N, C-alpha and C positions, 0 to 999 in steps of 0.2 A: 731295269738297273741290277747291275750283276751283284753277286754275294760279296764281293770284295768291297764294292763301292757302298752297299747298304752297312756292312760291317764299320768302313771307315767313317761313315755318317754316324753311326750309333756311338763309337769311339768320340767323336766331336760332341755330340748330345750330353755324353756323359760327363766328360773333362768342362765343358760349360755348367752344367748342373754342381758339379763340384766345386769349380772356381765360385758360383753363384752361393752355394752353402756355406763357404768359409767367409766369405763377404758379408753376407748377413749377419752371421753369429759375431763378427767383427764389430760390425755397426751397431747390433743390438747390444753388446757389451759396453761399448763405447758410449753410446747414447745414456743407457741408464747410469753411467758413471761420470757423466759430463766430459768426457775426454774426447769426444769425436775430433774437434779440431785439431787437438796435439797430434793423435794419431793419423788422421788425415795428412799433416805435413809431414810426418815421419815416412809414410807411405810415398808419399812423392819424393822424399830425399832419396830412399832406397831404390825407386824405380829410375830415378835418374842417374844415380851412381853407376848402377847395373847396366843402363843404356850406354854411359860412357865408357864401362870397362865389361865389355862382353866377356873377358876371361872370368871375371865373378861369377855371371850366371851360367858358364859352363862347369864352373868348380861346385856351384850348388845343386845342379842337375845332375851331378855325377854320381849315380848308384852306387859305384864303389869306394867313394869318399867316406870315411867314417864319419858319422854325425857328429860328435864331439869337436871334429876339426871345423865342419861346418856351423856348430855353436860357438865354437872360439872365434871366428872370423865376424860373426853376425854379431856377437857381443863387444868385439873392438870396434866395430864399426857403429853401433848403438852407443858405445860410449863416447865417441868421437864427435857423434851429431846429436849426442843428449836426447836418446828416445825414450818416450813414454815407456813404463814398464810393461802397458798393455801391449805394446809394438814388440819390444823385446819377447814378451811371453807369446804372443801370437806367431813370430818367426820361428822361435824353438819349437813351438806346437806342429807348425808347418814340417819341419825338419823330423820330428817324432813319426809324424804320419806320414813320410816319403812325398810330402806335397810341395816342397821348397822348389822344387823345378817348375812348378805352375804358378808361381809368385808373379808374374806379368798378368797372366789371364785372372788370377785373385785380385792383383791390384785394379785391373779395367773393372771388374763388376764392384770391387769396393768404390771406386772412383763415380760410378753410376748411380750406386746406392747412396752414396754421400750428397750427391748434387739432389738427389731425389727428397733426401730428407732435410735438407738446407734449402729447399727451393729455391736451387741456383739452375738457372736454364746457361747451358754450355753453346757457347757459338764458334763458329771455325771464319776467321776474317782473312780472307785471302786477299793480298794486294800486289801490286806490280812492283813496288819499292817498299821496303819495308816502314811500318809508320810510327811516327812518335808516338810517344807514352799518351799526349794530350790527344791526338786523332783517335787513338784506342779508346781512351776514357769517353770520348763525344759519341763512338760508335757504341759502347757498352751502355751508356745512358739512354741513348733512342732506343736501342733492344729490350733494356729493362721498362721504358715507356709502353712499347709495342706489346710486348709480352705479360706486362703486372709480375713478373719474376722479383723474389726479393734480393738476389744476387744474380751477377752475370760474370762467369767464367769466358774470358775471350783465349782462343788459340790462334795465335797470329802465324800466318804462311804468306810465303813470295812465290807469286809466278808473273815473271816479266811477261809472258805472252798476253796478259790482260791488258798490256799497253801503259796504262794509266787508270787509276781510280781502286776500287774494291769491289769484290763480293763477300757476300755473307751467308753462312748457312747456319741455322739453330730450329731448336724444336726437335721434336721425337724423330730419331731418322733423318734427321736434316730436311723435314717438310718445310720449314720456313725459307725463303731465299731471297735476297734483295741484290740485284746487279746494278751497281753503280759504276761498272768498267768501262772504258774506251772500247773493248772489243765486244763489249756488250750492247753498246749503243752504236756500235757498226754493224752488227748483226740485226739490231731491230730496223735500222734504215735500208739493211738489203732486203728484208724480209717485207716493210711497206713498200719498197720500189717494185718487187716480183708481184705482190697483190695488186697494184696500182695498175 
């Protein structure tokens, strides 16, 4: 591994540690004040807003933009979305510490810590067509029975190459896997024919 690669790896690890540190502090502060669910909703709101408005991410990450302007924009967004005071204070802290550009990474860490502290199992459900709410509910219920988790958070995705049915990944690093897709059944039949 060259020096440039090693330096790049250290920067990524350092950024991950920074994101984890801020996310952990926020989770601990919220848990002590019983504000975790409110702040979690706020963080989901701001990350969804930034995903839909990439110019906002660029604006916040711009190191030449005055911190006051960033805080003003965040305050306006917070007022419109009725952010919890913890959320607003946290976003202002990120601006003060020049970490607001890392909000996506911090939010990702926060989500993982939130799920861990609320015994929430995250599962990705990939289906050939968009699933109805009732179908998603039944899948979530089955995963809850299988894992014993208190809560289930489904992330639906669509992949027409599955032909029909669905695939579920869950657990730490997606280690749990259920393949109920037509494409998966075809693969299984093919393997049985080759072995026979």
